[in-house]
N, C-alpha and C positions, 0 to 999 in steps of 0.2 A: 144238328146231332149227325154226327158222321154214320153213313149207313152204306153196307155193301149188299147188293142186290145179287139174288141167284140167277134170276132171268131178267128181261127188260122192264118187269113190272113187279111192284112189291108183293103182290100176291102170288107170285111163284116162289117167294122166300126171301128172307133177308137177316143180317146181324147188324146190329147197331150198338153204339156205345153213347152213354149219357153220364154225365158228373153230377154229384150232389156235395153237400159239406162234408159228410163223413165216409163217403162211399162213391163208387162208381157203379154203374150198371151196364151189363152186356145183354142186350135185347135178342131174342131169337123169335122167328117166325113159327117154329114148330113146337108146339107145348109138350109133346111127348118126349122129344130130344132134351128139352130144358128141364123135365121132371127127372129124367134119368141123370142127368149133370147134377141136379140139385141134391140127389142121394148121395153123390160121390163126395159133396163138398158141405159137410156139417156147420163148418165155420161161418158159411154164406146163408144170407136170407134170401128166399125166393119171393119176387113180385110178380105182377102180372105180365107175364112173357118175359121175364128178365130174372137175371142172378144179381145180386148186390154184393159187392166185394169191398170190404173195408180197405182203406189207404193203409199201404204197409203190409197186407197180408200176400206176400210174395207166392207163398205155397199154393194159395187157391188161384192166384193170378196165372201161374204156369200151368195148371190143369185146365183152366178156362182158355188160354191161348191154345193149347192142343185141342181141345174141344171144337174150337172156331174152325180151325183147320180141318178137323173131321167133318164138321157140318158143312163146310163149303164143298169137300170132296163128295160128300154124299149127295148133295143136291147139285153137283155138276157145275159149280159156279167156277169163273175164272178171276173171281174177286173184283169185279168191275164196280168202281165208286159211283154213288149217285150225288147229285147236288141240288 
């Protein structure tokens, strides 16, 4: 699963992406941030620390892309990727 860490360790914060048959999920380390995002995306389902976006839902995808950028700015990340 591709993951971008806020700090050098996962407990400092992260954003990750995973895929399923009918949707993909964006995972956030901050549950409060995720809850605020989920309220603004009624077409998406919320999972455990993730938001599920159906394939083809471009409007929700663009909103989540902006949120990822905001999340990384809030937590001071330079977008370093882990492997």
